[in-house]
C-alpha positions as CSV (number, residue, x, y, z in Angstrom):
1,M,18.5,-5.0,15.8
2,M,14.9,-5.3,14.9
3,S,13.1,-8.7,14.8
4,T,12.5,-10.7,11.8
5,Q,8.7,-12.1,11.6
6,N,7.4,-13.5,8.9
7,L,3.8,-13.5,8.8
8,T,1.6,-15.9,6.1
9,H,-1.9,-16.4,5.5
10,L,-4.2,-14.8,7.7
11,E,-2.3,-13.5,9.8
12,A,-0.5,-11.5,6.8
13,I,-3.7,-10.1,5.1
14,K,-4.2,-8.1,8.7
15,K,-0.8,-6.9,8.7
16,I,-1.3,-5.8,4.4
17,K,-4.6,-4.3,5.5
18,E,-3.8,-2.6,8.7
19,L,-0.4,-1.1,7.1
20,S,-2.0,-0.2,3.4
21,E,-5.4,1.2,5.0
22,N,-3.3,3.3,8.2
23,A,-1.1,5.0,5.9
24,K,-4.0,4.9,2.6
25,I,-1.8,6.4,0.5
26,C,0.9,5.2,-1.5
27,M,3.5,5.6,-4.8
28,F,1.6,3.8,-7.1
29,C,4.3,2.4,-9.9
30,T,4.4,0.9,-13.4
31,E,6.8,-0.2,-16.1
32,L,8.9,-1.9,-13.4
33,D,12.3,-2.8,-16.3
34,T,12.0,0.5,-17.4
35,I,14.4,3.1,-15.6
36,P,13.3,5.7,-13.7
37,V,10.6,3.7,-12.9
38,N,7.0,5.2,-12.9
39,S,5.4,6.2,-9.9
40,R,2.6,8.2,-9.0
41,P,0.3,8.6,-5.5
42,M,-2.6,7.2,-5.5
43,T,-5.5,6.6,-2.8
44,L,-6.2,3.7,-1.3
45,Q,-9.6,2.8,-1.6
46,E,-9.8,-0.8,0.0
47,T,-8.0,-3.2,0.6
48,D,-10.4,-6.9,1.0
49,D,-9.9,-9.1,2.9
50,S,-8.0,-11.6,0.3
51,G,-5.6,-9.4,0.4
52,N,-6.2,-7.5,-2.8
53,L,-5.5,-3.6,-3.2
54,W,-8.2,-1.7,-4.6
55,F,-8.1,1.6,-6.3
56,I,-9.8,4.7,-9.1
57,S,-8.1,5.9,-11.5
58,S,-9.3,7.1,-14.8
59,G,-9.2,5.0,-17.5
60,T,-7.1,7.7,-19.7
61,S,-4.3,7.9,-17.1
62,N,-0.7,6.6,-18.0
63,K,-1.3,3.7,-15.9
64,N,-3.6,2.8,-17.0
65,F,-2.3,2.7,-20.6
66,E,1.1,0.8,-18.3
67,I,-1.4,-2.3,-16.7
68,K,-2.0,-3.1,-20.4
69,E,0.9,-3.9,-21.2
70,D,2.1,-5.1,-18.0
71,R,0.6,-6.4,-15.5
72,R,3.0,-6.2,-12.6
73,V,3.3,-3.2,-10.5
74,Q,5.3,-1.7,-6.8
75,L,3.1,0.2,-4.3
76,F,5.4,1.7,-1.3
77,F,3.4,2.7,1.5
78,M,4.7,4.8,4.6
79,N,3.1,5.7,7.6
80,N,5.8,7.7,9.9
81,S,3.5,9.3,12.2
82,D,3.3,5.3,13.3
83,T,6.5,3.8,12.5
84,Q,4.4,1.6,9.4
85,Y,5.7,0.5,6.2
86,L,5.2,-1.3,3.3
87,S,6.3,-2.6,-0.1
88,V,3.8,-4.3,-2.8
89,Y,4.7,-6.0,-5.4
90,G,1.6,-7.2,-7.1
91,E,-0.4,-7.4,-10.5
92,A,-3.0,-5.4,-11.6
93,S,-6.1,-6.0,-13.5
94,V,-7.8,-2.7,-14.1
95,Y,-11.6,-3.1,-14.6
96,K,-14.7,-0.8,-16.0
97,D,-17.8,-2.7,-15.1
98,K,-20.8,-1.0,-13.3
99,A,-21.4,-3.9,-10.4
100,T,-16.8,-4.0,-9.4
101,I,-17.8,0.4,-10.1
102,E,-20.8,1.0,-7.9
103,D,-19.1,-1.3,-5.3
104,K,-16.0,0.6,-4.9
105,W,-16.5,3.6,-5.4
106,S,-15.9,6.9,-2.6
107,P,-17.9,10.5,-2.7
108,L,-13.5,11.5,-2.5
109,A,-14.0,10.5,-6.3
110,K,-16.3,12.9,-7.7
111,A,-13.0,15.6,-7.8
112,W,-11.6,13.6,-10.8
113,F,-14.8,12.5,-12.1
114,D,-18.2,13.2,-13.0
115,G,-19.5,10.6,-10.7
116,K,-19.8,6.9,-11.2
117,D,-21.2,6.9,-14.6
118,D,-18.3,8.8,-15.8
119,P,-16.8,6.8,-18.9
120,N,-13.3,7.5,-17.7
121,V,-14.1,5.6,-13.8
122,T,-12.1,2.4,-13.9
123,I,-10.9,0.4,-10.7
124,I,-7.1,-1.0,-10.1
125,R,-7.1,-4.4,-8.3
126,V,-3.6,-5.2,-7.1
127,E,-3.4,-8.2,-6.7
128,P,-0.2,-8.7,-3.9
129,K,2.7,-11.3,-4.3
130,E,5.1,-10.9,-2.7
131,T,5.2,-8.0,0.3
132,Y,7.5,-6.9,3.1
133,Y,6.8,-4.9,5.9
134,W,8.4,-2.8,8.9
135,D,6.6,-1.5,11.9
136,T,6.4,-1.4,16.0
137,K,5.7,-4.4,18.6
138,A,4.9,-1.7,21.1
139,G,3.4,1.3,19.5
140,K,5.2,4.6,18.5
141,L,5.0,6.3,22.0
142,V,6.8,3.6,22.5
143,S,9.3,3.8,20.2
144,L,9.2,7.5,20.5
145,F,10.0,7.3,23.7
146,K,13.4,4.8,23.6
147,F,14.2,7.0,20.7
148,V,14.1,9.9,22.6
149,S,15.7,8.5,25.5
150,S,18.4,7.7,23.4
151,A,19.2,11.1,21.8
152,I,18.8,12.4,25.8
153,T,21.6,9.8,27.1
154,G,23.2,9.5,23.7
155,N,23.9,5.9,23.5
156,K,22.6,4.7,20.6
157,T,18.7,2.2,20.2
158,D,19.1,-0.8,19.1
159,N,16.1,-1.3,17.5
160,S,14.6,-3.9,19.1
161,D,11.2,-2.7,19.5
162,G,10.6,-2.9,15.8
163,V,9.7,-6.0,13.3
164,E,9.6,-6.8,9.5
165,G,9.1,-9.5,7.8
166,N,7.9,-11.1,4.8
167,A,3.7,-11.2,4.4
168,V,3.0,-13.9,2.7
169,I,-1.0,-14.6,1.5
């Protein structure tokens, strides 16, 4: 059976940083009271040492308009190759100042913007309020071996190599 390991403070930040930066891309969901929830893939720029998640976004995007109306967002990260998953519920803030843009800018953003000075460049910071993670205890190779062994022998896996829990900053 998968074990539960709830993390707090520095352990939680370390786990959020590890899983989000390993996955790099998440489904970024807004308008959480609306069904279906609005979601779109977003590339993570960074998870900082306080556990905040940073993204580059266009000021003219629906997501930015939706955040102005309701700051609550939900992020879903999946790193299937390493059997790592992370759900982050948090509050988003949009930044337009040059210092933040300079700090969080990535050369890859040139695919969407005319450089750092493009008037549409904004930076979104998501401050986690509730997070939940799923990971392996011993790494993907041990997990893969256990799953393959179970498939070959016909025995069901007990998921004992898995761990999940809250990560509270």
